[in-house]
N, C-alpha and C positions, 0 to 999 in steps of 0.2 A: 484267463482265469476268472472260472464265477464265484461273485460277492456269497460268503458264508450266512445261511438262514438261520445263525446263532446273533447275528446283530441287531442289536436293539433297532425296534423298526422308526420310534421317536429323533433316532439320530439319522435320520434321511429327510428327513424335510426342512424346508428352510420358513417356514411360518413360523410367525414372530409369538413364543411362551405370550407375551403378553396379551391379552384382548384387545380387542378396540374398545371395551370400557374401560380400560386399566387397572383390571386386576391381575394381578402376577400368583399363582396357587403352590406354594413351596412343600414338603412333606417327604417323609421315609426319615433315614436313621444316619445320625452324621453329618447335620445340616451347616453348612459355613456359610457362612453372611463377613464379606470381606472387603478393604478396597485395594484394588493393583491395579498399579500403575494410571491412579486416574480413574479406574471404572469401578463401579461395583460389582463383585464376582459372586455368583450365588451358586453352591455346589448343593444337590438336594439328590435322594433317589436312595434306593437299595439293591445292595447287594453291585451284578455291574451293570445295571438296569440306573446307570446313573448319568447326571446330566451337569454341564455350565453354564454359564449365562456371566456374560460382561452388559452391563449397561453403561452407556455414557452418560456425560447431565445435560447431554441436548436431543434430542429426541426420539427418549425411554416411551414418553407416554406413559407411568407407570400412576397411577394413584391410590393402588392401597396391593398392601403385600398381604398375603395371607399367609401364616407359618403352622402346619399340624403338624407338630412335631414336639416330641419332649428331650430332644437328642441336639447338640450343637453347639454354635456357638453363634453371636455377634459381636464385631467389633464395634470398639465407639467410633471409630472417622466412620465407618457404614453409620451409623444408627444416627450421627450428622451432617453423613449428605442423602438420609433420609428427611430427616430435617428441613435443609438447604431445600431438597427437592417438592417441599409441602406435600408427601407420600405419608400416607398412614400405614403403620404395622397394626396387623394387629396376629392376636394367639390360639391359636383353638386347641386345648387337648385333644385327644385319640376319639373320646366318644363325643365329641360339639360342643365341651362347653366352654364360652367365653374365660382365655388365661389374663389376655392384657392388651390393650386397645391403646393405642398411643397418637396421637396426631395434629394438625398445625394448629396451634393456639391463637385467642387472637386475646387485643384486653378487655380485663376481665373487670366491670364493675363492683367494686362491694358493699353498693345500696342494694342491687340486684340480687347479693347471696342472702343479703341481709331481709331481702323482702319473699324469698324466697324459705327460709328458716323459721321465719313468720306468718307463713301462710295460711297453716292448720288455724291462727288467732285472728287472720283477719277472715275469715270464710272464702280466700283464691280457694284453695284446696280443695271446697268441696264442689266450686264452679267448675272448675277444671276436670274431675274426677267424673262427672255431670256429662260434661261433653267427651271427652274423651270414650266412656262407659255407652255413651250415648251413637256417637260413630263406628262404633266397636259391634254395638247390637244392631244398629241399623244392617251392617253390611253384612253380617249374619244371618237376619231374617232374608234377607234378597238373595243370597248362595242359596238359601236354604229351599228357596221358596220357589226362586226360578230354573236352578241345576242339580238340585235336588227330590224338585217335584213334592214336595212335604210341607203341606201346608197348613197341617194341624200342628208343629214341629214350630215354622215360621210365625202363625198365630199366635201360640206360647213366648216367643220370644220378641215379639211386636207391643204383647201387654206387658213385657217383662219394661220394653224398651220406655213404654208410655210409663212407669210408675217411678223412673229414676227423677221425673220434674219432682216429684213431692219429696222424694228422699232425704233425710234432714241430718245423714251425719253419715260417714263416709263407710260405717260397717254394714248402714243396709245398701250401701251403693256394691258392696265387696258380696254381698247373700244374693243380689238380684244378678250381678255378672257370674256369679258360680251357678246358680240357679238357668242362666239360660246358657253358661258352658256345656252342663249335663243335659240339656235338651238338643243341643246345638251338634254336641258332638257321637250323642244317638243315632242323627240321621246319617252322619258317616258309617255308623259300624258295619251295614249291611253293603257295603259300596265294594262290589269286582273291584281288582287286581288286575290287569291282563299280562302275563310275560307271551315270548313267540312259542311255538307251535312246539319248537325243538327245546324248549328252557321251562315248559312248563310241567315235566315228570322229575323233574332234576330241584323244584321247589319246595319247602317245607307247606304244608297244610294250610295253617295259619298265615303263611305269605300271601294266601289269592285275597284277603280281604282285609278292609282296611282294619276292622277290629274296634278296640277303646283306645282313647290314648292311655292310658295306664301299663304300665311295664308291667308285664308278670314277676318280672325281677326284683322292680325297687318298690311298685305299688305308687308311682307318678311318670310326666312325661320321658323321664328319665334312662337312657337304653331301654331305647326303641327296640321290640323282636321281630320288628315288619320292616319293610323297604317304604312305606306312604311315612307312617311315622318317623322313621330314620329322615329321613328326606326335611320334614316340616319341623323337625329339631334343630337339624344341619342351618337349615332358611331363616331358623327364629333366632340362632345364634349372627349369624350375620345381618340382619336385623338388627339387633339388640348391638351390634357392636357402632354401624351409622346411624342409631339412634344415640349411644353415647358424643359417638362426634359429632352429632349435630346440637349436643345439647351442652357441650363444652365449648363450639364455635357459636351460643349466642350468649354464654355467657353464666347459664347455672351451672350447680354442681351435678353431674350426673348420679352420685353417689347416695345424695338427701331428696330420700322421696316421699311420695305422696300419701298414698295407696299401698305399696308394696313395702315391705317391713327394713327398714335398714342394715343392713350386717355386711359383715366387709368382704365379704364374697363375692357381691355381685356389686352392678351399677342401679342402686333400687326408682332412682327420678328416670335411667330411659327405659327400663321394665313398663313404667306409669303411660309414658309418652308412644311406645312399640304398641300398645295394647289397639289404638286407632287404627292401625297398618294392617294389622293380623288378618283379616277377609281379606282382604287386598292378596294380599299370599297364599290365603285360603284357594279362593279363586283361581289362581294360579294353580298351582297343585290339582284342581280339581280336572280344572281343563289339560293335561297333561294324564291324570287316568282316566280322562272317559276317552282322549284322543289316541294314544302311541302307548303301546306296552311297555315296559321295563325289563332290561335282560339282566339277569342272572349273574352275567361276569361284575356286573357295578356296586354287586351286595360282599359281605362276606359274612360269615354267621361265628361268631364267636360260638366255644367250648359253652359258655352261660349261657346262649341264644341272644346275645345283644348281637344286633343285626348293624355294622361297621357300610358307609358307605366308601367306595372304593377312589384310586387316584383321578381315574378320568372323568365321573362323576362331578368331586367335589371342586375339579378344576369347573365343570360347564354352570356349576350352581353357582360357582363364587364371580361368574360373571354375570347375575343378578343385581350383585351389591348397589351398584349406579340408578337404579330403577328402587328401590327400595330408597335410601336417601333421597331420592328425588321426591319419594308420596310423606318422609317420616318431617321433610325440611319445614315447611306449612304448621305442621303439628309443635314443633318446640318451639316454633317463634310465639304461636299461639299462647302456646306456658309458660313463655319469657313475658309476655305482653300483659296476659294476666296479671300474671304473681306482680308483676312492677307497677300496675295499676291499683293492687289492691294496697298500698299504704298513699295516706294522702299526699303525701311531701314528691311522690314520686310520679301525680297524675299530671302535671303541666309539661312532661316531653313523654320522649317516645324512645322505646328503643332500638336501636339498628337492628334493620333487615339483609344479616350478610346473607342468610341464605336462598333466599328465592328474590331478592331484589326488588320489593314490594315498591319501597319507598320510592327507588328511582325509575321503577318505571312505571307509575302510578303521577310519577311528574313529570314524565316524557309523554304519556299517554298511551304509552304502550300497549296492546295487551296484555291478559293474564299469560304465567309460563305454561304452554301447554302441558297435557298430561302425560306421564310416565309410559314410556310402551313396554311390555313386560319381553323381555326376548321367546322366541319359541324354543322349547325342546326341541331336541335333537328326530327327525324323524329316522326311523328304524323299521327293517324287517321284521313284520307279521308271522312268517315263517323263521329265519334264523337268530334275528336281532342283528344284521348285521345294517352302518350308518347305511343311507338310500336319498334318493334325490325325494325335497320336499311333495313335488306328485306324484310318486310313486306309491305302493300300498307292501309291495314285494320287490327283493331284490330280482334277477334276470333267473337266475340258476331255481328259489323258490318259486318263482310263477310257472315256468316252466314245468317242476316237479310239478306243481299242483293241478294243472292243466290237463295231464298227465293220469293223477290217481282221478280226476273226477272221471274222464274220459272212460278208463277200466272201469269206474264205477261203475256206469252207464251200459257199458258191455256187457258186464258181469249181469245185471236186473236185466237184460234185456236175453242173455243168453237164460238163465233160472225162467225167466218169463215163459222165455220159448218151451221150458221142457216141463213147463205145469200139466197136471192131467186133463185141467179144460184145453191148453193148447193142442197138445196129443190126439189127443177125440175130434178136436175141427180138423187135422191136419190128416188125422186117418178118412174121418166123413169127405174130405174133396178129395181125396189120394181114389178112392174109389168109385165116387161120381166119374173123375174123368178117363180109369179103367172102365167102365162102362161104356162112355159114351164111345173107346176105342173101337171097344167088342163089335157095340152093333151099328158099328159107319161098314157102310160099303162104298168099295171103291166104284163101285157102277155109276151112283147118285155123283159124282163128280163132272162134270161139264169138259169133255175130250177137248177143246180150248187149252183147259186150265192144267198146263202142263209142269212138270218142276222148271224147264228151260224158263218158259215163261214169267213163274214168279221170281226167280233170279234175275232175270234179267230187265224185267216192269212194275214188279210188283215190288221186291224186297226193297231197292232204292228210295222209290215212293214213301216206305215207313217211316224212313228218318227224318220226313219233312213231320211226320204226322206223331201227336202227344203221346206218352207211356198211358198215360189213363183213359185215351179213347178208344186204344189197341185192349189195353185191360179189362175195358166194360162195354167192348162191341164182343166179344171170343170166349167172355169168362173166367179172366185166370188174375193171376195175381202181378200186383205192380213187377215186381220182382221179373216173374219170367215176362212181362210185355217186355220192361226194358231190354231183356236177353234178344226179342225179338226185332228191336229199334236198332239194336245195332248188330244185325246179321244172321242173329241163328233162325234155322228152318224149323217151323212148328210141324205139328202133324199136319197133314194134307187136309183132314177136315175143319181145316180152321184157311183153308186156301181162299174159298170163298167169300168170307165175311172179309177180311183184312183184305181182297182185292175188290171188293166195292168199298171201303173204307180209305184205299188209294186211289180210288176213279180209275180201274181199270176193266176195259169191256174185253168179249171178244174182237170188235172194232180194233 
């Protein structure tokens, strides 16, 4: 009995739902996370396309559990299981906004938090934001200059970066950053967004360029209206989660910001620290836009115009989280180190480097930690959007269809050219010349030995060894007609004598 085609395809795969980077993304309605017979049991999905996962305490590889849902429950023993396994829980709403971030906690030093609270008075706050913004603007101007080839915008951002060293207040730093951001995103606005040929007619017009970072719905980056900005918002949310975990790991209060205003709805210090890493994330997305098309099936447009990411894409984007965590780790330690050294009582000692293990590596003489490698996006067919191997540009079906279409276009162009007035006139002139040559030719001018039998038995076999171009030029015919003669076609008798000479046949 044949298997039903209605069975969800992901149920047939034996591939682990947890990526190599240790990230598991769950979403849908009625999400259940609870303990069952010593295993962490997870149920997610929508309607009939639901899945159930069971994770043992050993060998699961889970580091980040990302939940994109507003419906369901987590049991207390499931939360304890995550804490015992040193796995972080991240909850995002359907628009990609961070709702909750929890993770392994480290011993907190009250002196560091006190120094953080006094950072504005000690001068550490201004020093930190100068350095963070210098890294951000430097990354932006390099990206705009090298990848977007906009030297004018890059020069403006470079001058603003130089002005940071003379900034005497956080307000000045904020104004310089805002001016740079306006120039930076304006360089992105005309960037074309590619889709597979099959999807081009199915996407809205405003999806085909990057556009502005400000959404037409909110007037801010929230609720993006096209795919690239929606991806940026989601990845920025993942980066914010990693930054929040990094700040807490080094003993800082993630909610006590420096440049970003403290509000109950966000971790303001995490938003400050992540500024230095944003250009790296932007560069990754830009390489994706330039190198690969987006697929229409990965996005959904809501009635208000908000562009949302669908399940498969959010799961792939979640695999980038460990990379952003590695990139933000040294900056979190830098902020903690600068805050710690801002007070006289703390300058005699240093804080631990839990994230990068810099102190331990330096004591052992080990080289610095290698740079984080961002995973490449999936290779998709330029025609239909199917996943394909990295070395290919199209799937087999689209490659064949494309070749057939190109061949048809060439043939059509040839037919059109052959029926043009100029071509018809040339053909008529040639036909008149040959008709005149046939009518003026007399059989008595032919040598008596050059008979039909001699041509068939002695001349024709040798013509197979003569090139088509030589036959065509010798008797004044087209290469097509010469090819027929070479393959055995018998031409008009007036051509036999020159063909005999060409084949090296004589009366003897």
